[in-house]
N, C-alpha and C positions, 0 to 999 in steps of 0.2 A: 587780314583778310586783303586782297586788293581788290578793288571795285573800278573800275570801267565804267564811264560816256558818255557822250559824241566828242567830246569836246579834252574828258581827265582823262588822268587818270588820278587813281585815289591811293595810300597807302599807308603805312603807320608812319608815325614820324617818329626821327628818328636820335643822338643826340648829336650824328653828324647832319641834323637839317639847325645846328643852335643856333649859327650865324644867322640863314635867311629869317631861322622864329627871329631874335635880334632887330634885324632891319626892319621887316615888319614893325614890330612895336615899336621903335621911333619914330612910327609917322605920327603925329598925333594927330593930324585926320583919322586913322584909322579906330585909335588909340580914346579918339575923342567922348568913347560912352562909357569908355572898359575902367579908366582910370590906369595905378601904377598897379594894383595889384590882382592886375589880371594880363601882368605881362606875366609872367610867373611859367616857368621847366615844366612844357605837358608833355614831351621828347619822349616815348622809350613806355609814355601812360598807359595803359584801356583806353580805346576808344579817342582817337584820336589819331587823322590826319592826315598828310602834307597832299596837298592838290597840287598836280603843275597839268601845265595844260601839252596835251598833246602835241602840240604843230607848233609848239618851240621848243619845249623840251623846259618851258620857264615855270621856276618857281610864285601858285599864282594867292597859296597862303592855306588854309588847314582848317580841317573842321573837327567837329567834336560829336560822335557818339557814343558816349559814356553812359553805361551802364551804373543804374541807380538799385538795381534791385527791384522784388517783385514784376517780373516783364516791364519792367519800367527805365526810359532811354533819354538822356539830356542833350540836345541838336542844337550846336552850337556852330556856326564860324566866323572866322578873323581873314581879310581880305587885302592881295596887295593895291591900292589907288586906284592905280591903272586898268584894277578886272571888275571896277563899280558898275553895274548900269546896263552889263551885259551879259546875264544872265549867269552866269559861273555858279553865286551861289546858290540861286534855288534845283537849281541843274544839280550841284550837289547835292544837295539835301533830298531832294529827291530822289535822288539815286540809295541813300542809304539808310530810307524813313524805309524805298521799293525791298532792301538786302535785309533789314530787319523787319518786318512783318515776314517775308515771303520765306524769308531759310533760319532769322538769327533768336526767336523765341520773342520776339518782341511782343507787346501786346496796350506799347500806347507811351508814346512822344511827344519829352514836352521843349515847351525851350521861353525862355527868359529875356526879356532887354525892356532898360530904361526906354517908359513911355513916349517920352519923343523921341524916338532912335527911329523915326516911318518908317523909312529903307530898311534896318533889321524888319520888323515887326513886318513891311512888307513880301519880304522873302519867305516871312514864316504862313502869309496866306496863300501868297502861288503855293509854294510844296502843302497845300490841307491842313493846317493848322490851323484853328479857331482862338477864339480869344476866349480870357476864361476866367482871367478878374487883372483887376490893378492893386497893387498892392503898396507898405508902406515900409522900406528899413531904417534900422536909424546906419544908417555910412557915418566913419569916425572927422570923414573928409570929405563932403559928398562932393558930385558933381554939379553943374551951371547941367539943372536943367532938374534933378532924381529930388527938390519940394512938389514934379508933377506925379513919381512915386515911380515903381517898375510891371509890368503887364507878363504876367503869364500868357502862355498860349499852347494849343494841348491836340492832340489828334491822336485817337483812340485807333487798334487794329479794327475792329470792326465797318467803324466811320467809313477807317480807306478802302477797305473791300467796295463797299458801295460808292465813295467817288469812284467805284474804277466798276462798276462794272460786274465784278469779281460772284462766284456762287461762293 
């Protein structure tokens, strides 16, 4: 699947993106709330998309819209720091959500982050997801802030339809 927004092209991640991914994952601020385990190889796996800025052709990061089963998908995103605060995460997330609900058989979108990751939580909210719960996992090597737990956000297709005034 390929998807275009006003400013982004989203295309499947491939092994050819490995160097771009390594560069992204080498930024400690990008990985601040993720840790080493989250730096795994996602290229070529279903539901992972490279994000490329249309104007420059530059790799901005990647998005996850990964099927979990039963019509549920997990939304995630990781952007290069220089693209933070410019609305790219929200733009890409909204486009994937719209495509998933309109054409992809998606019934529910879920997303997770650390409770202290206010930037990611704001993207989830601006993308239409709503807070569901705070939970605590027993991480083997917890990151700073883990004591506050993780949060789940979600959006059901029926709620998305209502948000957009669709019949």
